[in-house]
C-alpha positions as CSV (number, residue, x, y, z in Angstrom):
1,X,0.0,0.0,0.0
2,X,1.1,3.6,-0.7
3,X,-0.4,6.4,1.3
4,X,-0.2,10.2,0.9
5,X,-0.3,12.1,4.1
6,X,-0.4,16.0,4.4
7,X,2.1,16.4,7.4
8,X,1.3,19.4,9.4
9,X,3.8,21.7,11.0
10,X,5.1,20.4,14.4
11,X,4.9,16.7,13.5
12,X,7.9,14.4,13.4
13,X,8.1,11.9,10.4
14,X,8.3,8.9,12.7
15,X,5.9,7.0,14.9
16,X,8.1,7.1,18.0
17,X,8.4,10.3,20.0
18,X,11.8,11.8,20.8
19,X,12.7,11.8,24.5
20,X,11.8,15.3,25.9
21,X,10.3,16.5,22.6
22,X,7.0,18.3,22.5
23,X,6.5,17.4,18.8
24,X,3.7,15.2,17.7
25,X,4.4,12.0,15.8
26,X,2.7,10.0,12.9
27,X,1.1,7.8,15.6
28,X,-1.4,10.7,16.3
29,X,-3.0,10.4,12.9
30,X,-4.6,6.9,12.7
31,X,-2.3,5.6,10.0
32,X,-2.5,1.8,9.3
33,X,-0.2,-0.5,11.1
34,X,3.2,-1.5,9.6
35,X,3.6,1.6,7.3
36,X,6.7,3.7,7.4
37,X,7.7,7.1,6.0
38,X,9.4,7.1,2.7
39,X,11.8,9.9,3.4
40,X,11.4,12.7,5.9
41,X,10.1,16.1,6.4
42,X,11.5,18.1,9.3
43,X,9.0,18.8,12.2
44,X,9.0,22.5,11.1
45,X,8.2,21.6,7.4
46,X,4.8,20.7,6.0
47,X,3.3,18.9,3.1
48,X,3.3,15.6,1.2
49,X,4.9,12.7,3.1
50,X,4.5,9.2,1.4
51,X,4.1,6.1,3.6
52,X,4.2,2.5,2.6
53,X,4.4,-1.1,4.0
54,X,6.4,-2.2,0.9
55,X,10.1,-2.8,1.3
56,X,12.4,-1.3,-1.3
57,X,10.4,1.8,-2.2
58,X,12.7,4.0,0.0
59,X,15.8,3.5,-2.3
60,X,13.6,3.9,-5.4
61,X,12.4,7.2,-4.3
62,X,15.3,8.7,-2.4
63,X,18.5,7.6,-4.1
64,X,19.8,10.7,-6.0
65,X,21.0,8.5,-8.8
66,X,17.4,7.6,-9.5
67,X,16.6,11.2,-10.4
68,X,13.3,11.2,-8.6
69,X,11.8,14.8,-8.5
70,X,10.3,16.4,-5.5
71,X,9.0,19.9,-5.5
72,X,9.0,22.2,-2.5
73,X,7.5,25.6,-2.0
74,X,9.5,27.9,0.3
75,X,8.5,31.2,1.7
76,X,11.8,33.1,2.0
77,X,12.8,36.4,3.6
78,X,13.2,39.2,0.9
79,X,12.7,38.9,-2.8
80,X,15.5,36.8,-4.3
81,X,17.3,38.4,-7.3
82,X,17.6,36.4,-10.6
83,X,21.3,35.8,-9.7
84,X,20.4,34.3,-6.4
85,X,17.8,32.0,-8.0
86,X,20.4,31.0,-10.7
87,X,22.9,30.2,-8.0
88,X,20.4,27.8,-6.3
89,X,19.6,26.3,-9.7
90,X,23.2,25.7,-10.7
91,X,23.9,23.7,-7.6
92,X,27.3,23.4,-6.0
93,X,26.1,25.1,-2.8
94,X,28.1,23.7,0.1
95,X,26.0,22.0,2.9
96,X,28.5,20.7,5.4
97,X,30.9,18.4,3.3
98,X,28.3,18.0,0.4
99,X,27.6,20.1,-2.7
100,X,24.2,20.3,-4.0
101,X,23.1,19.1,-7.4
102,X,21.5,21.4,-10.0
103,X,17.8,21.8,-9.5
104,X,14.9,23.9,-11.0
105,X,13.9,27.1,-9.2
106,X,11.3,29.7,-10.0
107,X,9.3,32.5,-8.2
108,X,5.8,31.6,-7.4
109,X,3.8,34.7,-8.7
110,X,1.2,35.0,-7.4
111,X,2.0,33.5,-4.1
112,X,0.3,30.1,-3.4
113,X,-3.0,30.2,-1.6
114,X,-2.2,28.0,1.4
115,X,-4.0,27.6,4.7
116,X,-2.4,29.7,7.5
117,X,0.2,27.8,9.5
118,X,-0.3,27.3,13.2
119,X,1.7,28.9,14.7
120,X,1.9,31.6,12.1
121,X,5.1,32.5,10.4
122,X,6.8,35.5,11.9
123,X,5.9,38.7,10.3
124,X,8.4,41.6,9.8
125,X,6.8,44.8,8.6
126,X,10.1,46.1,7.1
127,X,11.2,42.8,5.5
128,X,9.3,41.6,2.5
129,X,9.0,37.9,1.7
130,X,8.6,35.8,-1.5
131,X,7.5,32.3,-2.4
132,X,9.8,30.2,-4.6
133,X,9.5,26.7,-5.9
134,X,12.5,24.3,-5.9
135,X,12.5,20.9,-7.7
136,X,15.2,18.7,-6.3
137,X,16.4,15.2,-7.0
138,X,18.1,14.7,-3.7
139,X,17.2,15.3,0.0
140,X,19.9,16.0,2.4
141,X,19.1,17.1,6.0
142,X,17.4,20.5,5.9
143,X,18.7,21.0,2.4
144,X,16.2,23.5,1.1
145,X,16.6,25.7,4.2
146,X,20.3,25.5,4.1
147,X,20.3,26.3,0.3
148,X,18.1,29.3,0.6
149,X,20.1,30.6,3.6
150,X,23.3,30.2,1.7
151,X,22.1,32.7,-0.9
152,X,20.9,35.2,1.7
153,X,17.1,34.3,1.9
154,X,16.3,32.3,5.0
155,X,13.3,30.0,4.6
156,X,10.3,31.0,6.8
157,X,7.9,28.2,5.7
158,X,8.5,25.1,3.7
159,X,5.9,22.8,2.0
160,X,6.6,19.7,-0.1
161,X,3.9,19.8,-2.8
162,X,4.9,17.1,-5.2
163,X,6.7,13.8,-5.4
164,X,7.3,12.5,-8.9
165,X,4.2,13.5,-10.9
166,X,1.9,13.1,-7.8
167,X,0.8,16.4,-6.3
168,X,-0.5,17.0,-2.7
169,X,-3.6,18.8,-4.2
170,X,-6.3,19.7,-1.7
171,X,-5.6,17.0,0.9
172,X,-6.1,18.8,4.2
173,X,-3.3,19.1,6.7
174,X,-3.4,16.0,9.1
175,X,-5.3,13.8,6.7
176,X,-4.1,10.8,4.6
177,X,-5.4,8.6,1.9
178,X,-4.4,5.5,-0.1
179,X,-3.2,6.2,-3.6
180,X,-4.9,4.6,-6.6
181,X,-2.9,2.6,-9.1
182,X,-2.8,5.6,-11.5
183,X,-1.6,7.9,-8.6
184,X,1.0,5.4,-7.6
185,X,2.3,5.5,-11.2
186,X,2.5,9.3,-11.1
187,X,4.7,9.0,-8.0
188,X,7.1,6.8,-9.7
189,X,7.0,8.3,-13.2
190,X,10.1,10.4,-12.7
191,X,11.9,7.6,-10.8
């Protein structure tokens, strides 16, 4: 089985709580037994999280050599210049001892109509923000946040909206559903 879950802000991508953590876990959402997350989203990130009970899907979706596309929408501080977006797109941004691969980047104009986050993103009257889309084929720890910070535009809110050719669509935050055969094919189309 393959499930799509709209992970809300403040939820760990695991079923077991971290000692001393106030974050919620996947166990709070009535998911079927014996499923596990295919990849991760940090607790402070939102959006599409796939879960399955099938062994082997993790490497098919997550190995950068498979070239599987994932799209993220990032609300960033200030409006990035064309040069900053090109730097993100070219890749080669140092994240610890790793250099990012090239990716696709574009401004989202108009900004996406997303439900407000709880708690809300900090608002600064004198600092504008902007939404950008990044399509990656890799997923290092906090990669999008570290990439945008490296070009001078810290991420304020991060939402994964697509995996392969399957989009989150209007699935409400905190809800999940099983994918049809056609939707499952869309997930693996770019793999």
